[in-house]
Backbone atoms as SQL, in Angstrom:
CREATE TABLE atoms (id INTEGER PRIMARY KEY, chain TEXT, resi INTEGER, resn TEXT, atom TEXT, x REAL, y REAL, z REAL);
INSERT INTO atoms VALUES
  (1, 'A', 1, 'MET', 'N', -38.896, -0.095, -23.186),
  (2, 'A', 1, 'MET', 'CA', -38.052, -1.174, -22.691),
  (3, 'A', 1, 'MET', 'C', -38.398, -2.442, -23.474),
  (4, 'A', 2, 'ASN', 'N', -37.369, -3.079, -24.029),
  (5, 'A', 2, 'ASN', 'CA', -37.628, -4.290, -24.813),
  (6, 'A', 2, 'ASN', 'C', -37.540, -5.546, -23.942),
  (7, 'A', 3, 'ARG', 'N', -37.859, -6.668, -24.560),
  (8, 'A', 3, 'ARG', 'CA', -37.917, -7.939, -23.819),
  (9, 'A', 3, 'ARG', 'C', -36.573, -8.289, -23.182),
  (10, 'A', 4, 'ALA', 'N', -35.496, -8.083, -23.900),
  (11, 'A', 4, 'ALA', 'CA', -34.166, -8.412, -23.356),
  (12, 'A', 4, 'ALA', 'C', -33.855, -7.575, -22.118),
  (13, 'A', 5, 'GLU', 'N', -34.242, -6.298, -22.150),
  (14, 'A', 5, 'GLU', 'CA', -34.010, -5.432, -20.990),
  (15, 'A', 5, 'GLU', 'C', -34.862, -5.865, -19.802),
  (16, 'A', 6, 'ILE', 'N', -36.101, -6.265, -20.074),
  (17, 'A', 6, 'ILE', 'CA', -36.980, -6.757, -19.006),
  (18, 'A', 6, 'ILE', 'C', -36.375, -8.003, -18.368),
  (19, 'A', 7, 'GLU', 'N', -35.985, -8.962, -19.205),
  (20, 'A', 7, 'GLU', 'CA', -35.408, -10.206, -18.683),
  (21, 'A', 7, 'GLU', 'C', -34.134, -9.936, -17.892),
  (22, 'A', 8, 'ALA', 'N', -33.310, -9.002, -18.359),
  (23, 'A', 8, 'ALA', 'CA', -32.072, -8.678, -17.646),
  (24, 'A', 8, 'ALA', 'C', -32.374, -8.088, -16.268),
  (25, 'A', 9, 'LYS', 'N', -33.348, -7.185, -16.197),
  (26, 'A', 9, 'LYS', 'CA', -33.715, -6.589, -14.910),
  (27, 'A', 9, 'LYS', 'C', -34.300, -7.628, -13.958),
  (28, 'A', 10, 'VAL', 'N', -35.179, -8.483, -14.487),
  (29, 'A', 10, 'VAL', 'CA', -35.800, -9.510, -13.648),
  (30, 'A', 10, 'VAL', 'C', -34.733, -10.469, -13.133),
  (31, 'A', 11, 'LYS', 'N', -33.876, -10.930, -14.020),
  (32, 'A', 11, 'LYS', 'CA', -32.808, -11.855, -13.620),
  (33, 'A', 11, 'LYS', 'C', -31.915, -11.208, -12.566),
  (34, 'A', 12, 'ASP', 'N', -31.586, -9.939, -12.769),
  (35, 'A', 12, 'ASP', 'CA', -30.723, -9.225, -11.822),
  (36, 'A', 12, 'ASP', 'C', -31.335, -9.182, -10.435),
  (37, 'A', 13, 'PHE', 'N', -32.637, -8.826, -10.323),
  (38, 'A', 13, 'PHE', 'CA', -33.197, -8.753, -8.971),
  (39, 'A', 13, 'PHE', 'C', -33.437, -10.133, -8.375),
  (40, 'A', 14, 'LEU', 'N', -33.690, -11.133, -9.211),
  (41, 'A', 14, 'LEU', 'CA', -33.834, -12.489, -8.669),
  (42, 'A', 14, 'LEU', 'C', -32.519, -12.962, -8.052),
  (43, 'A', 15, 'ILE', 'N', -31.422, -12.665, -8.724),
  (44, 'A', 15, 'ILE', 'CA', -30.098, -13.092, -8.242),
  (45, 'A', 15, 'ILE', 'C', -29.643, -12.244, -7.053),
  (46, 'A', 16, 'ASN', 'N', -29.714, -10.932, -7.201),
  (47, 'A', 16, 'ASN', 'CA', -29.123, -10.036, -6.204),
  (48, 'A', 16, 'ASN', 'C', -30.002, -9.752, -5.000),
  (49, 'A', 17, 'GLU', 'N', -31.308, -9.732, -5.188),
  (50, 'A', 17, 'GLU', 'CA', -32.173, -9.390, -4.060),
  (51, 'A', 17, 'GLU', 'C', -32.844, -10.608, -3.430),
  (52, 'A', 18, 'LEU', 'N', -33.117, -11.635, -4.227),
  (53, 'A', 18, 'LEU', 'CA', -33.744, -12.842, -3.672),
  (54, 'A', 18, 'LEU', 'C', -32.760, -13.997, -3.530),
  (55, 'A', 19, 'GLU', 'N', -31.514, -13.760, -3.993),
  (56, 'A', 19, 'GLU', 'CA', -30.428, -14.737, -3.862),
  (57, 'A', 19, 'GLU', 'C', -30.737, -16.082, -4.523),
  (58, 'A', 20, 'ILE', 'N', -31.360, -16.020, -5.698),
  (59, 'A', 20, 'ILE', 'CA', -31.634, -17.226, -6.469),
  (60, 'A', 20, 'ILE', 'C', -30.416, -17.502, -7.345),
  (61, 'A', 21, 'GLU', 'N', -30.018, -18.755, -7.376),
  (62, 'A', 21, 'GLU', 'CA', -28.857, -19.135, -8.180),
  (63, 'A', 21, 'GLU', 'C', -29.156, -18.935, -9.665),
  (64, 'A', 22, 'GLU', 'N', -28.190, -18.373, -10.394),
  (65, 'A', 22, 'GLU', 'CA', -28.397, -18.064, -11.812),
  (66, 'A', 22, 'GLU', 'C', -28.760, -19.295, -12.635),
  (67, 'A', 23, 'GLU', 'N', -28.197, -20.442, -12.299),
  (68, 'A', 23, 'GLU', 'CA', -28.504, -21.656, -13.072),
  (69, 'A', 23, 'GLU', 'C', -29.952, -22.124, -12.889),
  (70, 'A', 24, 'ASN', 'N', -30.641, -21.595, -11.895),
  (71, 'A', 24, 'ASN', 'CA', -32.050, -21.933, -11.672),
  (72, 'A', 24, 'ASN', 'C', -33.002, -21.006, -12.419),
  (73, 'A', 25, 'ILE', 'N', -32.438, -20.039, -13.153),
  (74, 'A', 25, 'ILE', 'CA', -33.257, -19.072, -13.881),
  (75, 'A', 25, 'ILE', 'C', -33.163, -19.372, -15.378),
  (76, 'A', 26, 'PHE', 'N', -34.224, -19.942, -15.907),
  (77, 'A', 26, 'PHE', 'CA', -34.323, -20.270, -17.333),
  (78, 'A', 26, 'PHE', 'C', -35.792, -20.159, -17.713),
  (79, 'A', 27, 'PRO', 'N', -36.110, -20.036, -19.013),
  (80, 'A', 27, 'PRO', 'CA', -37.488, -19.727, -19.418),
  (81, 'A', 27, 'PRO', 'C', -38.577, -20.591, -18.778),
  (82, 'A', 28, 'ASP', 'N', -38.384, -21.894, -18.721),
  (83, 'A', 28, 'ASP', 'CA', -39.425, -22.771, -18.180),
  (84, 'A', 28, 'ASP', 'C', -39.279, -23.038, -16.681),
  (85, 'A', 29, 'ALA', 'N', -38.354, -22.326, -16.029),
  (86, 'A', 29, 'ALA', 'CA', -38.151, -22.522, -14.588),
  (87, 'A', 29, 'ALA', 'C', -39.412, -22.124, -13.834),
  (88, 'A', 30, 'LYS', 'N', -39.882, -23.020, -13.009),
  (89, 'A', 30, 'LYS', 'CA', -41.061, -22.743, -12.195),
  (90, 'A', 30, 'LYS', 'C', -40.651, -21.847, -11.028),
  (91, 'A', 31, 'LEU', 'N', -41.423, -20.789, -10.819),
  (92, 'A', 31, 'LEU', 'CA', -41.089, -19.820, -9.776),
  (93, 'A', 31, 'LEU', 'C', -40.992, -20.487, -8.414),
  (94, 'A', 32, 'LYS', 'N', -41.929, -21.351, -8.106),
  (95, 'A', 32, 'LYS', 'CA', -41.968, -21.990, -6.787),
  (96, 'A', 32, 'LYS', 'C', -41.022, -23.197, -6.723),
  (97, 'A', 33, 'ASP', 'N', -41.175, -24.134, -7.652),
  (98, 'A', 33, 'ASP', 'CA', -40.444, -25.394, -7.554),
  (99, 'A', 33, 'ASP', 'C', -38.967, -25.275, -7.928),
  (100, 'A', 34, 'ASP', 'N', -38.653, -24.581, -9.016),
  (101, 'A', 34, 'ASP', 'CA', -37.262, -24.500, -9.477),
  (102, 'A', 34, 'ASP', 'C', -36.483, -23.369, -8.807),
  (103, 'A', 35, 'MET', 'N', -37.164, -22.249, -8.567),
  (104, 'A', 35, 'MET', 'CA', -36.475, -21.089, -7.992),
  (105, 'A', 35, 'MET', 'C', -36.656, -20.967, -6.488),
  (106, 'A', 36, 'GLY', 'N', -37.638, -21.678, -5.946),
  (107, 'A', 36, 'GLY', 'CA', -37.858, -21.645, -4.501),
  (108, 'A', 36, 'GLY', 'C', -38.506, -20.371, -3.997),
  (109, 'A', 37, 'ILE', 'N', -39.221, -19.657, -4.883),
  (110, 'A', 37, 'ILE', 'CA', -39.892, -18.424, -4.466),
  (111, 'A', 37, 'ILE', 'C', -41.127, -18.791, -3.639),
  (112, 'A', 38, 'ASP', 'N', -41.191, -18.225, -2.435),
  (113, 'A', 38, 'ASP', 'CA', -42.339, -18.503, -1.561),
  (114, 'A', 38, 'ASP', 'C', -43.154, -17.219, -1.374),
  (115, 'A', 39, 'SER', 'N', -44.172, -17.287, -0.534),
  (116, 'A', 39, 'SER', 'CA', -45.076, -16.144, -0.377),
  (117, 'A', 39, 'SER', 'C', -44.358, -14.921, 0.201),
  (118, 'A', 40, 'LEU', 'N', -43.367, -15.125, 1.063),
  (119, 'A', 40, 'LEU', 'CA', -42.609, -13.992, 1.599),
  (120, 'A', 40, 'LEU', 'C', -41.768, -13.343, 0.510),
  (121, 'A', 41, 'ASP', 'N', -41.177, -14.164, -0.369),
  (122, 'A', 41, 'ASP', 'CA', -40.420, -13.627, -1.496),
  (123, 'A', 41, 'ASP', 'C', -41.332, -12.837, -2.426),
  (124, 'A', 42, 'PHE', 'N', -42.559, -13.306, -2.587),
  (125, 'A', 42, 'PHE', 'CA', -43.490, -12.626, -3.480),
  (126, 'A', 42, 'PHE', 'C', -43.784, -11.207, -2.992),
  (127, 'A', 43, 'VAL', 'N', -43.847, -11.023, -1.687),
  (128, 'A', 43, 'VAL', 'CA', -44.044, -9.676, -1.129),
  (129, 'A', 43, 'VAL', 'C', -42.886, -8.773, -1.561),
  (130, 'A', 44, 'ASP', 'N', -41.667, -9.297, -1.494),
  (131, 'A', 44, 'ASP', 'CA', -40.499, -8.539, -1.942),
  (132, 'A', 44, 'ASP', 'C', -40.573, -8.255, -3.438),
  (133, 'A', 45, 'ILE', 'N', -41.005, -9.235, -4.210),
  (134, 'A', 45, 'ILE', 'CA', -41.110, -9.075, -5.662),
  (135, 'A', 45, 'ILE', 'C', -42.073, -7.945, -6.014),
  (136, 'A', 46, 'VAL', 'N', -43.188, -7.853, -5.303),
  (137, 'A', 46, 'VAL', 'CA', -44.161, -6.785, -5.555),
  (138, 'A', 46, 'VAL', 'C', -43.486, -5.419, -5.407),
  (139, 'A', 47, 'VAL', 'N', -42.713, -5.253, -4.346),
  (140, 'A', 47, 'VAL', 'CA', -42.022, -3.984, -4.097),
  (141, 'A', 47, 'VAL', 'C', -40.952, -3.734, -5.163),
  (142, 'A', 48, 'ILE', 'N', -40.192, -4.763, -5.491),
  (143, 'A', 48, 'ILE', 'CA', -39.110, -4.631, -6.473),
  (144, 'A', 48, 'ILE', 'C', -39.662, -4.292, -7.858),
  (145, 'A', 49, 'VAL', 'N', -40.738, -4.953, -8.259),
  (146, 'A', 49, 'VAL', 'CA', -41.342, -4.685, -9.572),
  (147, 'A', 49, 'VAL', 'C', -41.861, -3.249, -9.620),
  (148, 'A', 50, 'GLU', 'N', -42.497, -2.808, -8.554),
  (149, 'A', 50, 'GLU', 'CA', -42.999, -1.430, -8.539),
  (150, 'A', 50, 'GLU', 'C', -41.839, -0.441, -8.674),
  (151, 'A', 51, 'ARG', 'N', -40.764, -0.695, -7.979),
  (152, 'A', 51, 'ARG', 'CA', -39.590, 0.193, -8.020),
  (153, 'A', 51, 'ARG', 'C', -38.921, 0.177, -9.396),
  (154, 'A', 52, 'ASN', 'N', -38.813, -1.000, -10.011),
  (155, 'A', 52, 'ASN', 'CA', -38.087, -1.128, -11.275),
  (156, 'A', 52, 'ASN', 'C', -38.926, -0.874, -12.525),
  (157, 'A', 53, 'PHE', 'N', -40.215, -1.171, -12.444),
  (158, 'A', 53, 'PHE', 'CA', -41.053, -1.104, -13.645),
  (159, 'A', 53, 'PHE', 'C', -42.220, -0.129, -13.522),
  (160, 'A', 54, 'GLY', 'N', -42.485, 0.384, -12.328),
  (161, 'A', 54, 'GLY', 'CA', -43.467, 1.440, -12.160),
  (162, 'A', 54, 'GLY', 'C', -44.925, 1.024, -12.116),
  (163, 'A', 55, 'PHE', 'N', -45.208, -0.216, -11.769),
  (164, 'A', 55, 'PHE', 'CA', -46.604, -0.631, -11.595),
  (165, 'A', 55, 'PHE', 'C', -46.699, -1.615, -10.444),
  (166, 'A', 56, 'LYS', 'N', -47.914, -1.732, -9.903),
  (167, 'A', 56, 'LYS', 'CA', -48.156, -2.672, -8.801),
  (168, 'A', 56, 'LYS', 'C', -48.697, -3.986, -9.356),
  (169, 'A', 57, 'ILE', 'N', -48.160, -5.069, -8.854),
  (170, 'A', 57, 'ILE', 'CA', -48.665, -6.399, -9.214),
  (171, 'A', 57, 'ILE', 'C', -49.955, -6.631, -8.450),
  (172, 'A', 58, 'LYS', 'N', -50.955, -7.125, -9.145),
  (173, 'A', 58, 'LYS', 'CA', -52.210, -7.516, -8.502),
  (174, 'A', 58, 'LYS', 'C', -52.250, -9.040, -8.469),
  (175, 'A', 59, 'ALA', 'N', -52.516, -9.581, -7.299),
  (176, 'A', 59, 'ALA', 'CA', -52.496, -11.035, -7.115),
  (177, 'A', 59, 'ALA', 'C', -53.389, -11.753, -8.117),
  (178, 'A', 60, 'GLU', 'N', -54.572, -11.198, -8.381),
  (179, 'A', 60, 'GLU', 'CA', -55.499, -11.862, -9.291),
  (180, 'A', 60, 'GLU', 'C', -54.959, -11.925, -10.722),
  (181, 'A', 61, 'GLU', 'N', -54.066, -11.012, -11.076),
  (182, 'A', 61, 'GLU', 'CA', -53.466, -11.027, -12.417),
  (183, 'A', 61, 'GLU', 'C', -52.351, -12.061, -12.533),
  (184, 'A', 62, 'MET', 'N', -51.870, -12.536, -11.403),
  (185, 'A', 62, 'MET', 'CA', -50.750, -13.480, -11.393),
  (186, 'A', 62, 'MET', 'C', -51.192, -14.942, -11.493),
  (187, 'A', 63, 'VAL', 'N', -52.486, -15.184, -11.554),
  (188, 'A', 63, 'VAL', 'CA', -52.981, -16.555, -11.693),
  (189, 'A', 63, 'VAL', 'C', -52.432, -17.129, -12.998),
  (190, 'A', 64, 'GLY', 'N', -51.783, -18.267, -12.900),
  (191, 'A', 64, 'GLY', 'CA', -51.219, -18.910, -14.088),
  (192, 'A', 64, 'GLY', 'C', -49.815, -18.445, -14.428),
  (193, 'A', 65, 'VAL', 'N', -49.324, -17.418, -13.732),
  (194, 'A', 65, 'VAL', 'CA', -47.949, -16.957, -13.953),
  (195, 'A', 65, 'VAL', 'C', -47.060, -17.788, -13.031),
  (196, 'A', 66, 'ASN', 'N', -46.581, -18.894, -13.570),
  (197, 'A', 66, 'ASN', 'CA', -45.850, -19.835, -12.722),
  (198, 'A', 66, 'ASN', 'C', -44.435, -20.142, -13.198),
  (199, 'A', 67, 'THR', 'N', -44.007, -19.520, -14.300),
  (200, 'A', 67, 'THR', 'CA', -42.638, -19.729, -14.779),
  (201, 'A', 67, 'THR', 'C', -41.952, -18.380, -14.979),
  (202, 'A', 68, 'TYR', 'N', -40.648, -18.432, -15.094),
  (203, 'A', 68, 'TYR', 'CA', -39.851, -17.221, -15.350),
  (204, 'A', 68, 'TYR', 'C', -40.314, -16.526, -16.627),
  (205, 'A', 69, 'ALA', 'N', -40.525, -17.285, -17.711),
  (206, 'A', 69, 'ALA', 'CA', -40.958, -16.699, -18.981),
  (207, 'A', 69, 'ALA', 'C', -42.327, -16.041, -18.849),
  (208, 'A', 70, 'LYS', 'N', -43.251, -16.697, -18.157),
  (209, 'A', 70, 'LYS', 'CA', -44.591, -16.118, -17.985),
  (210, 'A', 70, 'LYS', 'C', -44.541, -14.862, -17.121),
  (211, 'A', 71, 'PHE', 'N', -43.651, -14.848, -16.145),
  (212, 'A', 71, 'PHE', 'CA', -43.489, -13.669, -15.307),
  (213, 'A', 71, 'PHE', 'C', -42.963, -12.498, -16.145),
  (214, 'A', 72, 'CYS', 'N', -41.987, -12.764, -17.008),
  (215, 'A', 72, 'CYS', 'CA', -41.470, -11.731, -17.902),
  (216, 'A', 72, 'CYS', 'C', -42.545, -11.282, -18.887),
  (217, 'A', 73, 'ASP', 'N', -43.359, -12.226, -19.383),
  (218, 'A', 73, 'ASP', 'CA', -44.489, -11.883, -20.269),
  (219, 'A', 73, 'ASP', 'C', -45.438, -10.929, -19.559),
  (220, 'A', 74, 'TYR', 'N', -45.751, -11.246, -18.304),
  (221, 'A', 74, 'TYR', 'CA', -46.662, -10.421, -17.502),
  (222, 'A', 74, 'TYR', 'C', -46.137, -8.990, -17.408),
  (223, 'A', 75, 'ILE', 'N', -44.860, -8.849, -17.062),
  (224, 'A', 75, 'ILE', 'CA', -44.263, -7.527, -16.933),
  (225, 'A', 75, 'ILE', 'C', -44.280, -6.803, -18.283),
  (226, 'A', 76, 'GLU', 'N', -43.885, -7.517, -19.329),
  (227, 'A', 76, 'GLU', 'CA', -43.846, -6.915, -20.660),
  (228, 'A', 76, 'GLU', 'C', -45.218, -6.375, -21.067),
  (229, 'A', 77, 'ASN', 'N', -46.270, -7.150, -20.802),
  (230, 'A', 77, 'ASN', 'CA', -47.620, -6.724, -21.149),
  (231, 'A', 77, 'ASN', 'C', -48.096, -5.536, -20.311),
  (232, 'A', 78, 'LYS', 'N', -47.643, -5.450, -19.076),
  (233, 'A', 78, 'LYS', 'CA', -48.070, -4.353, -18.207),
  (234, 'A', 78, 'LYS', 'C', -47.403, -3.021, -18.559),
  (235, 'A', 79, 'ILE', 'N', -46.201, -3.067, -19.118),
  (236, 'A', 79, 'ILE', 'CA', -45.499, -1.805, -19.386),
  (237, 'A', 79, 'ILE', 'C', -45.634, -1.354, -20.834),
  (238, 'A', 80, 'LYS', 'N', -46.377, -2.083, -21.649),
  (239, 'A', 80, 'LYS', 'CA', -46.568, -1.680, -23.051),
  (240, 'A', 80, 'LYS', 'C', -47.420, -0.438, -23.130);
């Protein structure tokens, strides 16, 4: 899976499952401040990522992952 496919899948679940407005999803968008993702949404994200990408997110690995681009980087690095 290449970077474009990862970004497309992430954008799709952010819009369709977390109901985030598409205009709020851009590379430097902050997950919390710009997209409004809270701790309850993060629980959903863990399940969605496991279903779509086949791995479990570990909270300690998410330190510093605070933007859409960094989140996509994280996923890309985990599935390589």
